C-alpha positions in Angstrom: -0.3 0.0 0.1 1.1 3.3 -1.2 1.7 5.4 2.9 2.7 1.8 4.5 6.7 1.3 5.4 8.6 -1.8 4.4 8.8 -4.9 6.7 12.3 -4.1 8.3 13.3 -7.7 6.5 12.2 -6.1 3.2 14.4 -3.3 3.9 17.2 -5.7 5.2 17.0 -7.8 2.3 17.3 -4.6 -0.1 20.5 -3.7 1.7 22.0 -6.6 1.3 21.6 -7.1 -2.6 22.6 -3.4 -3.0 26.1 -4.2 -0.9 26.5 -7.6 -2.4 26.2 -5.8 -6.6 28.6 -3.5 -5.0 31.1 -5.7 -4.1 31.0 -7.6 -7.6 31.3 -4.7 -9.0 34.1 -4.0 -7.1 35.3 -7.5 -8.0 35.7 -7.0 -11.6 36.9 -3.9 -11.7 33.6 -1.8 -12.3 32.7 -4.3 -15.6 28.9 -3.8 -15.3 29.0 -6.9 -17.7 30.5 -9.0 -15.2 28.1 -8.2 -13.0 25.9 -12.1 -12.7 22.4 -11.3 -11.0 22.2 -15.0 -10.0 25.7 -14.3 -7.6 24.3 -11.2 -6.1 21.1 -13.1 -5.3 23.0 -15.6 -3.6 25.7 -13.8 -2.1 22.8 -11.5 -0.5 20.8 -14.6 0.6 18.1 -14.0 -1.4 16.1 -15.9 -4.1 16.1 -14.5 -7.7 12.3 -13.6 -7.2 13.8 -11.3 -4.2 16.5 -9.5 -6.2 14.0 -9.1 -9.1 10.5 -7.6 -7.3 13.5 -4.9 -5.9 15.3 -4.3 -8.9 13.5 -5.6 -11.6 16.2 -4.7 -14.4 20.1 -4.9 -13.8 19.6 -1.2 -14.7 17.7 -0.1 -12.1 20.4 -2.6 -9.5 23.5 -0.6 -10.8 21.5 2.7 -10.4 20.7 1.9 -7.1 24.4 0.8 -6.7 25.1 4.6 -7.4 23.1 5.8 -5.1 23.9 4.1 -2.2 28.1 4.4 -3.3 27.3 7.9 -3.2 25.6 8.6 -0.3 28.1 6.9 1.8 30.9 8.7 0.1 29.2 11.8 0.9 28.4 10.5 4.9 32.2 10.5 5.6 32.9 13.9 5.4 31.8 14.8 9.1 33.2 11.7 10.1 36.9 12.4 8.7 36.8 15.9 9.7 36.1 14.6 13.5 39.0 12.5 13.2 41.8 14.1 11.3 42.7 17.6 10.5 41.2 19.1 7.1 43.7 18.2 4.6 44.2 14.8 5.8 40.2 14.6 5.8 40.3 15.8 2.2 42.7 13.3 0.9 41.4 10.3 3.0 37.7 11.3 1.3 39.4 11.8 -2.1 41.1 7.8 -2.1 37.6 6.9 -1.1 36.4 8.6 -4.3 38.9 6.6 -6.2 36.5 3.5 -5.6 33.3 5.8 -5.9 35.3 6.9 -9.7 35.5 3.1 -10.5 31.9 2.0 -9.3 30.6 5.0 -11.3 32.6 4.3 -14.1 30.9 0.9 -14.6 27.1 2.2 -14.0 27.8 4.6 -16.3 28.8 1.9 -18.5 25.9 0.0 -18.3 22.9 2.7 -17.9 21.7 4.4 -21.2 22.6 7.7 -21.2 19.3 9.2 -20.7 19.1 7.2 -17.6 22.6 8.2 -16.5 21.5 12.3 -16.8 18.7 11.7 -15.1 20.3 10.1 -12.3 23.3 12.2 -12.1 21.2 15.5 -12.4 19.6 14.5 -9.3 22.7 13.4 -7.2 25.7 15.2 -8.3 25.2 18.3 -6.2 25.9 16.1 -3.1 29.1 15.2 -4.3 29.9 19.0 -4.7 28.3 20.1 -1.3 30.8 17.6 0.8 34.1 18.6 -1.5 33.1 22.4 -0.7 32.9 22.0 2.9 35.6 19.9 3.3 37.5 22.7 1.1 35.9 25.2 3.0 37.3 23.9 6.3 41.1 23.1 5.2 41.0 26.9 3.8 39.8 28.1 7.5 42.8 26.3 8.8 45.3 27.8 6.1 45.8 23.9 4.9 44.3 24.1 1.5 45.5 27.1 -1.0 42.6 30.0 -1.3 40.7 30.2 -4.6 39.8 26.9 -5.3 36.5 25.6 -5.0 35.1 22.0 -5.8 34.6 22.9 -9.6 38.3 22.8 -9.6 38.6 19.7 -7.9 36.1 17.9 -10.2 37.6 18.9 -13.6 40.8 17.7 -12.3 39.4 14.5 -10.7 38.3 14.3 -14.4 41.4 12.6 -15.2 40.5 9.4 -13.7 38.0 8.6 -16.2 41.1 8.6 -18.8 42.8 6.2 -17.0 42.7 2.5 -18.8 40.8 -0.1 -16.3 44.7 -2.1 -15.7 46.1 0.9 -14.7 43.4 1.9 -12.5 45.1 0.8 -9.4 48.4 2.2 -9.5 47.7 5.6 -11.5 44.5 6.7 -9.8 46.2 7.2 -6.5 49.2 9.2 -8.2 46.9 11.8 -9.3 44.9 11.9 -6.4 47.9 12.4 -4.2 49.2 15.2 -7.3 45.8 16.8 -6.9 46.0 16.9 -2.6 49.8 18.2 -3.2 48.4 20.7 -5.7 45.4 21.9 -3.1 48.2 22.5 -0.6 47.9 26.1 0.9 
């Protein structure tokens, strides 16, 4: 029924399916074609019917994996800032962003362009706001150079999209380290 809350077991099943799909994508280096839905269901401990009830298509599941990954990334900002200096928090967040970028690459490759644009346009502001929070805190502490904004960093991070998959594990962390070094005050 429309206003009815979902049962807790249904919510738990959905969460396990999304986590299993994210893990499968991570193991396959973000290659959505390697995402085997029967393996996702098995790993999540649910039947295929349950998987398809929550996610009628691979595209629906991948979109939810993207949303969950983005949410986790955004929600790490406050704890990182509470535990680390602003520059270190930014560096750790950008390291986490590398994994997000890998998943995002896989999702982008699997979802049709209009669907991806709808998904991205409804979510990207959250990433910008999280990054701006980290940058502002770093500038206030004198650790991050003035005059840099989230758009600048996102443009620099665009280099991640050009890394061949075979070189990802070596190059992505180096690119992030160069970006962090360039952001130092």
